[in-house]
C-alpha positions as CSV (number, residue, x, y, z in Angstrom):
1,R,2.9,-14.9,30.8
2,D,0.2,-12.3,30.2
3,D,-2.8,-14.2,29.8
4,G,-4.7,-11.6,28.7
5,D,-1.5,-11.2,25.6
6,A,-1.6,-15.4,24.7
7,E,-5.2,-14.9,24.7
8,G,-5.9,-15.5,21.2
9,V,-3.1,-16.7,19.7
10,G,-2.9,-20.4,19.0
11,A,-3.3,-23.6,16.9
12,M,-5.8,-21.6,14.7
13,T,-3.8,-18.0,14.4
14,P,0.0,-17.9,12.5
15,L,2.3,-17.3,15.0
16,M,3.6,-13.9,13.9
17,T,7.0,-13.5,12.4
18,V,10.2,-11.7,12.7
19,T,12.0,-11.4,9.2
20,E,15.7,-10.3,9.5
21,R,18.5,-9.9,6.8
22,T,22.2,-10.1,8.1
23,P,25.6,-10.8,6.2
24,I,25.0,-14.4,6.8
25,G,22.4,-15.0,5.5
26,M,18.8,-14.1,5.7
27,K,15.7,-15.9,8.6
28,H,12.4,-16.0,9.7
29,W,11.9,-15.9,13.5
30,K,9.2,-17.6,14.3
31,F,7.5,-15.5,17.7
32,H,5.6,-16.9,20.3
33,D,4.8,-15.7,23.9
34,C,7.2,-15.1,26.2
35,P,7.1,-13.6,29.7
36,S,8.9,-11.1,30.9
37,T,11.5,-10.6,32.8
38,I,10.1,-7.5,34.8
39,G,8.6,-8.1,38.3
40,A,11.4,-11.0,39.0
41,S,12.2,-10.8,42.8
42,S,15.2,-13.6,42.6
43,D,17.8,-14.2,40.0
44,A,16.9,-17.6,40.0
45,E,13.3,-16.3,38.7
46,A,14.7,-13.8,36.0
47,V,16.0,-16.6,34.6
48,A,13.5,-19.4,34.1
49,A,11.4,-15.8,32.9
50,Y,14.0,-15.3,29.8
51,D,14.8,-18.8,29.4
52,A,11.2,-20.3,28.5
53,H,10.9,-17.4,25.9
54,D,10.4,-19.8,22.7
55,F,11.8,-18.8,19.4
56,R,13.2,-20.9,16.5
57,A,14.3,-20.1,13.0
58,D,13.9,-21.4,10.0
59,V,16.3,-20.5,7.0
60,V,14.7,-18.9,3.9
61,G,13.8,-21.7,1.6
62,G,14.5,-24.7,4.6
63,G,17.8,-25.3,2.8
64,D,20.8,-26.2,5.1
65,D,23.2,-23.9,3.4
66,V,23.0,-19.8,4.7
67,E,25.4,-18.6,2.5
68,A,23.3,-19.6,-0.7
69,Q,20.2,-17.7,1.1
70,C,22.0,-14.4,1.6
71,G,20.0,-11.7,-0.4
72,D,20.7,-7.8,-1.5
73,T,17.1,-7.4,-0.3
74,A,14.1,-8.8,-0.2
75,T,10.5,-8.0,0.6
76,Y,6.4,-9.3,1.0
77,S,4.0,-9.4,0.3
78,R,1.4,-7.4,1.2
79,D,-0.3,-10.2,2.7
80,G,2.5,-11.7,3.6
81,T,1.8,-14.9,1.6
82,L,4.8,-14.1,-1.1
83,F,8.5,-14.1,-0.5
84,A,11.2,-12.2,-2.9
85,C,14.1,-12.6,-2.4
86,A,17.5,-10.9,-5.0
87,N,20.3,-13.3,-4.5
88,G,23.2,-12.4,-6.9
89,D,22.3,-12.2,-11.1
90,T,18.7,-14.3,-9.6
91,V,15.8,-13.2,-7.6
92,E,13.6,-16.0,-6.2
93,V,10.0,-15.6,-4.8
94,Y,8.7,-17.7,-2.6
95,D,5.9,-19.3,-1.5
96,A,5.5,-17.8,2.7
97,S,1.9,-19.6,3.4
98,V,3.7,-22.8,3.9
99,E,6.1,-23.9,6.4
100,P,9.5,-23.7,5.6
101,F,9.1,-21.6,2.6
102,A,8.6,-22.9,-0.3
103,L,10.5,-21.8,-3.0
104,A,8.0,-21.3,-6.1
105,A,9.7,-19.7,-8.8
106,T,13.3,-18.4,-9.8
107,L,13.9,-15.1,-12.5
108,D,17.9,-15.2,-14.0
109,G,20.2,-12.4,-15.5
110,L,18.9,-10.4,-12.8
111,P,22.1,-9.1,-12.2
112,G,22.3,-5.9,-9.3
113,A,19.0,-6.5,-8.6
114,S,18.5,-3.6,-5.5
115,A,14.6,-3.1,-5.1
116,L,11.6,-5.3,-5.4
117,N,7.3,-4.9,-4.9
118,F,4.3,-6.4,-5.1
119,S,1.4,-4.9,-6.4
120,P,-1.4,-5.2,-4.1
121,S,-3.1,-8.5,-5.5
122,K,0.0,-10.3,-6.2
123,T,-0.6,-9.8,-9.8
124,Y,2.3,-8.0,-10.5
125,L,6.6,-7.7,-9.2
126,A,8.3,-4.9,-10.2
127,I,12.3,-5.2,-10.4
128,Y,15.0,-2.7,-10.2
129,Q,18.7,-3.0,-11.5
130,K,21.7,-1.1,-10.2
131,Q,23.3,0.0,-13.6
132,T,27.0,-0.6,-12.7
133,S,30.1,-2.6,-13.3
134,T,28.6,-5.4,-11.4
135,G,24.8,-4.8,-12.3
136,A,22.6,-4.4,-15.4
137,S,25.0,-2.7,-18.5
138,K,24.2,0.4,-20.0
139,D,22.6,-0.7,-23.0
140,T,19.7,-3.1,-21.3
141,K,16.4,-2.1,-19.7
142,N,17.1,-1.9,-15.8
143,M,13.4,-2.5,-14.8
144,T,11.2,-4.8,-15.2
145,I,7.3,-5.6,-14.6
146,W,6.4,-9.9,-14.1
147,N,3.7,-11.0,-13.8
148,I,3.2,-13.7,-11.4
149,T,-0.7,-14.5,-10.7
150,G,0.0,-18.3,-11.2
151,L,2.7,-18.6,-8.6
152,T,0.3,-20.2,-5.9
153,T,-1.7,-22.0,-8.0
154,N,-1.0,-24.3,-11.0
155,R,3.1,-22.9,-10.6
156,A,2.8,-21.2,-14.1
157,P,6.5,-19.1,-14.3
158,P,6.1,-15.5,-14.2
159,R,6.0,-13.8,-17.3
160,K,7.9,-11.0,-18.6
161,V,5.4,-8.0,-19.4
162,Y,7.0,-5.0,-19.6
163,E,11.0,-3.5,-19.7
164,V,12.3,0.3,-19.9
165,F,15.1,2.3,-18.5
166,Q,15.3,3.7,-15.1
167,R,18.0,6.0,-15.1
168,Q,17.3,7.7,-11.7
169,F,16.6,5.9,-8.2
170,L,15.2,6.9,-5.5
171,K,14.2,5.4,-2.6
172,A,11.7,7.6,-1.4
173,E,9.8,7.4,-5.0
174,W,10.4,3.6,-4.7
175,P,8.5,2.0,-6.4
176,Y,7.8,3.6,-9.4
177,F,5.2,1.9,-11.3
178,Q,2.3,2.3,-8.4
179,F,-0.9,0.4,-8.4
180,S,-4.0,0.4,-6.9
181,D,-5.3,-1.7,-4.2
182,D,-7.3,-4.5,-7.3
183,D,-4.2,-4.0,-9.0
184,S,-6.5,-2.5,-11.9
185,T,-4.7,0.7,-12.4
186,A,-0.9,1.4,-12.0
187,V,0.8,5.3,-12.8
188,R,4.3,6.1,-13.2
189,C,5.8,9.8,-13.0
190,V,8.2,10.6,-15.5
191,S,9.4,13.8,-17.1
192,N,6.8,16.7,-17.3
193,E,3.8,13.8,-17.4
194,I,2.2,11.0,-15.5
195,Q,1.4,8.0,-17.6
196,I,-1.5,6.3,-16.7
197,I,-1.9,2.7,-17.4
198,R,-4.2,-0.2,-17.4
199,P,-2.4,-3.3,-16.9
200,A,-5.1,-5.2,-18.5
201,E,-4.4,-3.5,-22.0
202,G,-0.9,-3.4,-21.6
203,F,1.2,-1.5,-20.0
204,D,2.4,0.4,-23.6
205,R,-0.8,1.5,-24.1
206,H,-1.4,4.5,-21.1
207,A,-3.2,7.8,-21.4
208,R,-0.4,10.8,-20.6
209,L,-1.2,13.4,-18.6
210,R,0.8,16.4,-19.2
211,V,1.8,17.8,-16.4
212,P,5.2,20.8,-16.7
213,S,8.4,20.2,-14.6
214,V,6.1,17.6,-12.3
215,A,8.4,16.1,-9.4
216,V,6.9,13.3,-7.9
217,A,3.8,11.3,-8.1
218,K,1.7,9.5,-5.5
219,I,-1.6,7.0,-5.8
220,S,-4.2,6.7,-3.1
221,H,-5.8,3.7,-1.8
222,G,-9.6,2.7,-1.5
223,S,-12.0,2.1,-4.4
224,T,-11.9,5.0,-6.5
225,P,-8.1,6.0,-6.5
226,R,-6.4,9.3,-7.3
227,V,-3.0,10.7,-8.3
228,A,-1.5,13.1,-6.0
229,C,1.6,15.0,-7.4
230,F,3.5,18.0,-6.6
231,V,5.0,20.5,-8.6
232,P,7.6,23.0,-7.8
233,E,8.3,26.6,-7.1
234,V,9.0,28.0,-11.5
235,K,9.6,31.2,-12.6
236,G,8.0,32.9,-9.1
237,A,5.7,30.9,-9.8
238,P,4.4,28.9,-5.8
239,G,4.8,25.3,-6.0
240,S,1.3,22.6,-5.5
241,V,0.0,19.4,-4.6
242,R,-2.9,18.9,-7.4
243,I,-4.5,16.0,-7.3
244,Y,-6.3,14.1,-10.9
245,E,-8.9,11.2,-10.7
246,L,-7.7,8.1,-12.6
247,A,-11.6,7.8,-13.4
248,Q,-11.5,10.3,-15.5
249,H,-8.7,9.3,-17.9
250,T,-9.0,6.3,-19.5
251,E,-8.5,6.5,-22.7
252,E,-4.7,6.2,-24.8
253,G,-3.3,9.1,-25.6
254,V,-1.9,12.6,-24.3
255,V,-4.1,14.8,-21.9
256,E,-2.9,18.5,-22.1
257,N,-3.6,21.0,-19.5
258,P,-5.4,17.9,-17.1
259,T,-8.0,19.9,-14.3
260,P,-7.1,18.9,-11.1
261,V,-10.5,17.8,-8.8
262,A,-7.9,19.3,-5.7
263,R,-5.1,21.7,-5.8
264,K,-3.2,23.0,-2.9
265,S,-0.8,25.6,-3.6
266,F,2.6,27.2,-1.2
267,F,5.8,29.0,-1.5
268,R,9.3,27.9,0.4
269,V,8.5,24.2,-0.6
270,T,11.4,22.4,-2.6
271,E,10.6,18.6,-2.0
272,V,7.1,16.8,-0.5
273,D,6.3,13.8,1.4
274,L,2.6,12.4,0.0
275,M,0.9,10.6,2.6
276,W,-2.5,9.8,1.4
277,A,-4.8,8.9,4.4
278,P,-5.6,4.6,4.4
279,D,-9.0,5.2,2.8
280,G,-8.4,7.6,0.0
281,S,-10.1,10.6,1.8
282,A,-7.2,13.0,2.2
283,V,-3.6,13.5,1.5
284,L,-0.9,15.3,4.3
285,I,1.6,17.2,2.2
286,L,4.9,17.5,4.5
287,G,6.7,20.2,2.8
288,S,10.7,20.9,3.0
289,S,13.1,23.7,2.2
290,E,17.1,23.4,2.3
291,V,17.0,27.3,3.3
292,D,14.7,28.8,6.1
293,A,13.8,32.5,5.2
294,T,14.2,34.0,8.2
295,N,17.2,32.3,9.6
296,K,15.9,30.6,12.1
297,S,17.0,27.1,11.8
298,Y,20.9,25.7,10.0
299,Y,18.7,22.7,8.8
300,G,15.7,25.0,6.8
301,E,12.4,24.7,7.3
302,S,9.1,22.3,6.8
303,C,5.1,23.2,6.6
304,L,2.2,20.5,6.5
305,H,-0.8,21.3,5.1
306,Y,-4.3,19.4,4.7
307,L,-6.1,18.6,0.8
308,K,-9.3,16.7,1.4
309,A,-9.7,14.7,-2.4
310,D,-12.5,16.2,-3.4
311,G,-10.9,19.7,-3.2
312,S,-14.0,20.8,-0.1
313,F,-11.4,21.6,2.6
314,E,-7.7,22.8,1.9
315,G,-5.0,24.3,4.4
316,A,-2.2,24.7,6.4
317,V,-2.5,22.1,9.4
318,P,-2.5,24.3,12.7
319,L,0.4,24.0,14.6
320,N,1.5,25.8,17.7
321,K,4.7,25.8,18.3
322,E,7.2,26.9,16.2
323,G,10.3,25.0,14.4
324,P,10.2,21.4,12.2
325,V,7.8,19.3,11.6
326,H,9.9,15.7,12.6
327,D,6.7,13.3,11.9
328,A,3.0,13.2,10.3
329,Q,1.5,9.7,10.4
330,W,-2.5,9.0,10.3
331,S,-4.3,6.1,12.3
332,P,-5.4,3.4,10.0
333,C,-9.1,4.2,10.5
334,S,-8.6,7.2,9.1
335,D,-10.1,9.5,11.1
336,E,-7.0,11.9,12.8
337,F,-3.6,11.6,12.0
338,G,-0.6,13.0,14.7
339,V,1.9,14.9,14.3
340,V,5.3,15.7,16.2
341,Y,6.4,19.3,15.4
342,G,8.7,21.7,17.5
343,Y,12.1,22.8,18.9
344,M,12.4,20.3,21.2
345,P,11.0,19.6,23.6
346,A,9.0,18.8,20.7
347,K,4.9,18.5,20.7
348,A,2.9,15.6,19.8
349,T,-0.6,16.3,18.6
350,I,-4.0,14.5,17.3
351,Y,-5.8,16.3,14.5
352,K,-9.5,15.3,14.0
353,A,-9.2,14.4,10.2
354,A,-12.8,16.0,9.4
355,Q,-11.6,19.9,9.5
356,C,-8.2,19.3,10.0
357,E,-8.6,20.1,13.6
358,P,-6.2,19.3,16.9
359,K,-8.4,17.3,19.4
360,Y,-5.4,16.2,21.7
361,E,-2.0,16.0,23.3
362,L,0.1,13.9,23.9
363,G,2.2,16.0,26.2
364,A,6.5,17.0,25.0
365,G,9.4,15.8,25.4
366,P,12.5,14.0,23.2
367,H,10.4,13.0,20.5
368,N,10.5,12.7,16.6
369,T,8.8,9.6,15.7
370,L,5.0,8.5,15.7
371,R,3.9,5.2,15.7
372,W,-0.2,3.9,15.0
373,N,-0.6,0.4,16.1
374,P,-2.5,-1.5,12.5
375,F,-6.5,-1.3,14.5
376,G,-5.4,3.0,15.2
377,R,-6.3,1.9,19.6
378,F,-2.2,1.8,20.5
379,V,0.5,4.8,20.0
380,A,3.5,4.6,20.1
381,L,6.2,8.1,20.7
382,A,9.2,7.7,20.1
383,G,12.8,10.3,20.2
384,F,15.2,8.5,18.0
385,G,18.5,9.4,16.0
386,N,20.5,12.0,19.0
387,L,18.2,11.5,20.8
388,P,18.1,9.5,23.9
389,G,15.5,6.8,21.7
390,D,12.6,6.8,25.3
391,V,9.2,5.3,23.9
392,K,6.1,6.4,25.3
393,F,2.8,4.7,24.1
394,F,-0.7,5.5,24.8
395,Q,-3.9,4.0,24.4
396,K,-7.2,5.8,22.6
397,M,-10.3,5.7,24.5
398,K,-13.7,5.9,24.0
399,D,-14.2,9.2,25.2
400,G,-11.8,10.0,22.6
401,K,-9.1,10.1,25.1
402,Y,-5.5,9.2,24.8
403,K,-4.9,7.2,28.3
404,P,-0.4,6.9,29.1
405,I,-0.5,3.1,29.2
406,G,3.3,2.7,29.9
407,S,7.2,4.3,29.1
408,T,10.4,2.8,28.4
409,R,13.4,3.6,26.9
410,A,15.3,1.7,23.3
411,S,18.5,3.2,23.0
412,C,20.4,3.5,19.9
413,S,17.0,2.2,17.8
414,V,17.0,3.4,14.5
415,T,13.5,1.5,12.9
416,L,9.8,1.2,14.8
417,E,7.2,-1.0,13.8
418,W,4.2,-2.5,15.2
419,S,3.1,-6.2,15.1
420,P,0.8,-7.8,12.6
421,D,-2.2,-7.9,16.0
422,G,-1.0,-5.1,17.1
423,R,0.5,-6.2,20.9
424,R,4.1,-5.6,20.1
425,L,6.1,-3.6,19.1
426,L,9.7,-3.8,17.2
427,T,12.6,-1.8,16.8
428,S,15.8,-2.4,15.6
429,T,19.8,-1.1,15.8
430,I,20.8,-1.8,12.0
431,A,23.7,-1.2,9.4
432,P,24.5,0.9,7.9
433,R,23.1,3.4,9.8
434,L,24.8,2.0,13.1
435,N,27.4,-0.7,13.3
436,V,27.6,-1.1,17.1
437,D,25.1,-2.7,18.7
438,N,23.2,-4.5,15.7
439,G,20.3,-6.5,16.7
440,W,16.3,-6.2,17.6
441,K,13.8,-6.2,20.8
442,I,10.2,-6.7,20.6
443,W,8.7,-4.9,23.0
444,R,5.0,-5.2,24.7
445,Y,2.4,-2.1,24.3
446,N,3.3,-0.9,27.6
447,G,7.0,-0.9,27.2
448,D,7.6,-4.2,28.9
449,L,9.9,-5.8,26.9
450,L,9.5,-9.7,26.1
451,L,13.1,-10.3,23.9
452,H,16.4,-8.9,23.0
453,E,18.8,-10.3,19.9
454,E,22.0,-9.1,19.2
455,R,24.0,-9.3,16.2
456,A,27.8,-8.5,15.3
457,K,25.6,-6.5,12.3
458,I,22.7,-6.6,10.9
459,Y,20.8,-4.9,7.5
460,E,17.4,-5.0,8.2
461,A,14.5,-7.0,10.6
462,T,11.1,-6.4,9.7
463,W,7.3,-8.3,10.4
464,R,6.2,-10.2,8.0
465,P,2.4,-9.0,6.9
466,V,-0.5,-10.5,7.6
467,P,-4.2,-10.8,5.6
468,D,-6.9,-8.6,6.7
469,G,-9.3,-10.3,8.8
470,T,-6.0,-12.8,10.7
471,Y,-6.0,-10.8,14.3
472,E,-8.8,-8.7,16.3
473,D,-7.9,-5.6,17.3
474,R,-8.8,-5.6,21.5
475,P,-7.7,-3.6,24.9
476,I,-4.7,-4.2,27.1
477,S,-5.3,-7.0,29.4
478,P,-6.5,-5.9,32.7
479,A,-3.2,-7.5,34.3
480,S,-1.2,-5.7,32.1
481,K,-2.1,-2.3,33.0
482,R,0.8,-0.4,34.6
483,V,1.0,2.2,36.9
484,E,4.7,5.1,37.1
485,S,6.8,4.9,40.4
486,Q,7.5,8.3,42.4
487,G,11.3,7.9,41.0
488,G,9.8,6.8,37.4
489,A,10.9,3.0,36.9
490,V,7.0,1.5,35.9
491,L,5.6,-1.3,37.0
492,T,3.4,-3.2,35.2
493,N,0.7,-3.7,38.4
494,A,0.2,-2.9,41.5
495,S,1.5,-5.7,43.8
496,E,4.7,-5.8,41.8
497,A,5.5,-2.2,43.9
498,T,5.7,-3.8,47.2
499,K,7.7,-6.3,45.4
500,G,10.0,-4.6,43.7
501,A,11.4,-5.1,40.0
502,Y,14.3,-7.9,39.5
503,R,17.4,-6.0,40.1
504,P,20.7,-7.6,38.8
505,P,23.3,-8.4,41.7
506,H,25.9,-6.1,39.9
507,A,24.0,-3.2,40.0
508,A,24.3,-0.2,41.5
509,K,22.2,1.5,43.9
510,T,22.7,5.4,42.0
511,A,23.9,6.1,39.4
512,Y,28.0,7.6,39.4
513,R,28.7,11.3,40.2
514,P,31.4,12.9,39.3
515,P,33.3,14.6,41.7
516,H,33.1,17.8,39.9
517,A,29.3,17.1,39.6
518,T,27.1,20.0,40.4
519,S,23.4,19.4,41.4
520,G,21.0,18.1,38.0
521,S,24.2,18.6,35.8
522,G,23.4,14.9,34.5
523,N,20.0,15.1,33.8
524,F,20.0,19.0,31.6
525,S,19.1,18.2,28.2
526,L,17.2,21.2,25.6
527,A,14.8,18.4,25.2
528,K,13.6,18.3,28.3
529,A,9.6,19.7,29.0
530,S,8.5,20.9,32.3
531,E,6.2,18.6,33.9
532,E,3.0,20.4,33.2
533,D,4.2,20.1,28.9
534,M,4.6,16.7,29.7
535,K,1.0,16.0,30.5
536,A,-1.6,14.1,28.0
537,G,-4.8,16.3,27.9
538,K,-7.1,18.5,26.1
539,F,-5.3,20.7,22.7
540,K,-5.2,24.0,24.4
541,A,-4.4,26.8,21.2
542,A,-1.1,28.5,21.2
543,G,-1.3,31.5,23.8
544,A,-4.3,30.5,25.7
545,K,-4.2,31.2,29.8
546,E,-5.7,30.1,32.7
547,P,-8.7,32.1,33.9
548,A,-7.8,34.8,36.2
549,K,-7.8,34.7,40.0
550,A,-9.1,37.1,41.8
551,D,-6.6,38.8,43.4
552,A,-5.7,38.2,46.2
553,G,-3.9,41.5,47.9
554,V,-1.3,42.3,49.9
555,P,-0.8,38.9,52.1
556,G,-2.3,38.7,56.0
557,A,-4.7,41.8,54.4
558,G,-7.4,40.7,53.4
559,A,-8.9,39.5,50.6
560,Q,-9.7,42.6,48.0
561,L,-12.5,44.2,46.6
562,S,-13.8,45.7,43.0
563,A,-15.2,49.3,43.4
564,A,-19.0,48.5,43.7
565,A,-18.6,46.5,46.8
566,A,-16.3,48.8,48.2
567,K,-18.9,51.9,48.0
568,N,-21.6,49.3,49.7
569,A,-19.2,48.7,52.3
570,K,-18.8,51.6,53.3
571,K,-22.4,52.6,52.6
572,R,-22.9,49.5,55.2
573,A,-20.3,50.9,57.4
574,A,-22.0,54.5,57.7
575,K,-25.7,52.7,58.0
576,K,-23.9,51.3,60.5
577,R,-22.3,54.2,62.1
578,A,-25.6,55.6,62.3
579,A,-27.8,53.3,63.8
580,S,-24.5,53.4,66.8
581,A,-25.0,57.1,67.6
582,A,-28.9,57.1,67.7
583,A,-28.9,54.3,70.0
584,A,-26.3,55.9,72.1
585,L,-28.8,59.0,72.4
586,E,-31.5,57.5,73.6
587,K,-30.0,56.3,76.5
588,L,-28.8,60.2,77.4
């Protein structure tokens, strides 16, 4: 048991929960701290450590019939106190602040509900029904908004406050009604306009910003919300991302040619992913195109731009390697963001958010995913998809540097998510992305595997959110500092290097090599970087070289002198010869 990790996890602190959705039902796993098998010196010790894992599961609502609790989709509120689950023709809302979860309301007559979303302050619940033979009929408004403010207080039933047709559904654009942090403002993007809604005045009364050809919009966080929208290229005009102040548009009606407070234009971009900073101060624009104009990639091209919310700065994020942008993520502190980019082996760089300046490199390797923990202290750098699943862990130090603290391999993983306390990492292999080796794993922040749960098939595994302030930011525990041995195995501390990590009795001493294999053939990978490129360190601009060293000349011939030094040496040698000649004459 890692006492440093267990500290602070007691009776007064709620236990972390993993929610899984499988074909046979939904379960909530209460996570207790558990020891690791790493470092176990014998089979008995390893088995004892594994048996000490303390988990328990509660079926949704506490019922005995697991099949009856099986849902097509489910979601938590932002603080984890409400839980909604779609099942058949109904949507059930549970009070998740008690254990087991208590059924708070059942919404009937919602066949085909396939997407749910709570507003940030739990005032509203948005439900989307697919329009198919098993879902809502074509003449039924399939997008509904429900007021649920009284669920957790006086058990008042939810009220339907708005309904509208939603013909097209794209998961990347959900939710279609986006609320501000206090639920006082909502934004909806429709054809050629952005609707700004004040829910307190009614959802059918809103300001309408006329933005021709607008494709997508996203509201920011913070006390003064803004909305960023993307307009693709039209008739030779460049595409652009524009930011509008919501506070400037409070009156009902149409606003023609609204003036944005910030704008960024670019060509060769057909789709964008708008990523707001947690404090709403800036937005990252990850643009992509299906066609690469340079003919360098079959998969199109991508770019990354940075735009301040007040319009004081805009520009392309400086990347010092050619290739696609695999991932970009903001630090929860909003002072930095990380980018994984370039042809494999990809590079990972941390940037200062103030002026979009590169700060620190996490090294090159087979990576395409970056995740910050909720406090911005730990960073997980991973490579999933067609990559082997290597995961590296870094800790941000007081001087701003990022120190490697461990690594592991999470093969075949599809998702990656930090726990609310920022100390554990959840990886899952889920269907339909992968239909074999399904299950989920929990890792410590240094790559130590804590638990592996296997399933025949699983659709989703996620952490339950917790209210802000539930956990505190803490550095790594001294006992769990990790060092990498020369053979690549990662040990939890120096004493375990002599003790030796646990190995099953049947484990082979060396990996199998075919008879025809050549030296190093089994380790070849286009994603493998050199030892120098894999190291983390301060950012180096593209083409930067080490200071030139003086030419040592031909081996054995001595150091080569500059022209001035050679001239002075000749003068000294001539003077010495003259003095020797004068001394010889005096002797005569």
